[in-house]
N, C-alpha and C positions, 0 to 999 in steps of 0.2 A: 363277408369279411369287411366290405366297405362300410356297412352300417355300424359295425363294432368300432371302426376307426373314428367315424363321426361322433358316436356316443362318447368315446374317450375324449375327443377334442372338445365336445360341449361340457363334459364334466370338468375338464381342466379349465375351460373358459369361465364357467360359473364360479368355481372355487377361486380363481384368480380375480374375478370381478368383485367378489365379496371380501377378499382378504388383501390382495396386493394393489388393485386399481385405486383404492382410496389413498394409498401412499403417493400416487402420482397426481392427486387432485390439486388443481390450482383454483383457489377461490370457490371451492366446492364443485368444480367441474372436473370429472374424471372420464377417461376413455371408456367406451362401451365395448368390452372384449367379446361379449356374447354376440353382439351384432356383427362384429368382425368375422366370426366363424359362420354365422348365418349367411352373410353375403358371399363368403367363400364357397359354401356348399351350393347356394343358388347359382352362382356363376359357373361352377364346375359341373353341376348335375342338372340344372334346369329349374324352371319355376315350380313344378310339382314337388320335387325333392326339397327345394328351398322353403316352400310354404310349410310343408310337414316339419322340417327341421326347425323353422322359425317358431312354429306353434309350440312344439314340444319343449324346445329350449327356453322359450319365453315363459311357458307355464312352470317349468322347473325353477327358473330364476325368480319368478313371482312367489313361488311357494317358499323358497329359502330366503329371499330378499325381503324388503319391507314394502313393496308396492302392492297395489290392489291386484288381486288375482285375475289374470286375463289381460291386463293392459300390455304387458310385454309381449304376450302371445299375439295380440292384434297388431302391434307396431312391428314386430319382427316378421310376421307373415306378410304384411303389406310391403315392407322393404325387400323381403326375399322375392316376392312376386315381381316387383320392379326389376330387381337385379337379374332374376331368371328370365324374365320376358325380354328385357332390353339387352341383356348380355348374350353371350354365345360366341361361336367361332368367328363371326364377322368382326369382332372387336379385338381379336388376338394381336393384330398388327397395328392397331390404332389406339395408342396410349391416351391421347387427348379425349377421345370419346369414352374410353374406359374410366378415366378420372371423372368426367362429367356424370357418367352412370353411377359411379360409387358415391359421388357427392349428392346426387339426387336421392338415391336410396337412403343414405344416412340422414339427410335433412328431413325427408318424409317420415322416417322412423321417429326422429326426435320431435318433430312437429306433432305427430299423433300422441306419442308417449307423454311428453311434458304438458301438452294442452289438457289431456285427460287428468293427469296426476295433479295439476295445479288448479283444477276447478275449485272455485271458492277461495283461492288465495288472494292476497292483496295486489298481485301483479296484474297489470293490464296486459292485453295480448301483445302490444308493442314492446312493453318491458320484458315480457317473457321471451319474445323473439330475440331481442338484442342481448339480454343478460344471461339467457340459459340456452335456447335452442341453437343459435348460431355458434356460440363458443363451444358447446358440447359437440356439435357436428364437426367443427374444424378440428377439435382435439382428437376425436375419434378417427377422422381422416388421416391425421398425422400417424396414428398407430396402424391404420390400414396400410399406408405407404411403407412403413417400416416392415410390417408383416409380409407384404408382397415382395419387397426387395430381398428379404431373407429366404423366402421359399424358392426351391429350385423351379425353373420354368416348366418342367414337365408336370409338376403337381398343380399348376394353374391352368394347364390346357384343359379343354372342355371334354367331358365324358359323354356317355351315351344318352344323357338327358336331352341332347339337342339333335334334331334331324337336319340333314343337309337340305338347303333350299336352293 
């Protein structure tokens, strides 16, 4: 049953990413709703679930979106690995560490994704970082904060993907 819920969440996220997210774009920067769900799954279920979810969701997004096939899969999988590896029950009561974890995962995702997508563009790496990666990461984090504030606390608690240490 859990897998069906995640599939539905990813389908909704992909549809919203392709249709509604561009309406929220500022200077071409839109929130990454698929990444939001990937990080949620990784934090809730652990790194293995997160990597699998990130790969499948990224592949589906690349297939229906305009990116090179596999780039979103790679970036989502790495971000999910970080969120799943560094997340877990120890962060439930530490919001500052959780924000740092989310920011790191989102930043690494956008660093990988946009560096690969922009190969051969006229942007230098510094321009890419300042004009695309950092604003995109910040904007996605704003939506992550909204998403997590709306969710009931029980849905953010960690599932069986984590073992007690």
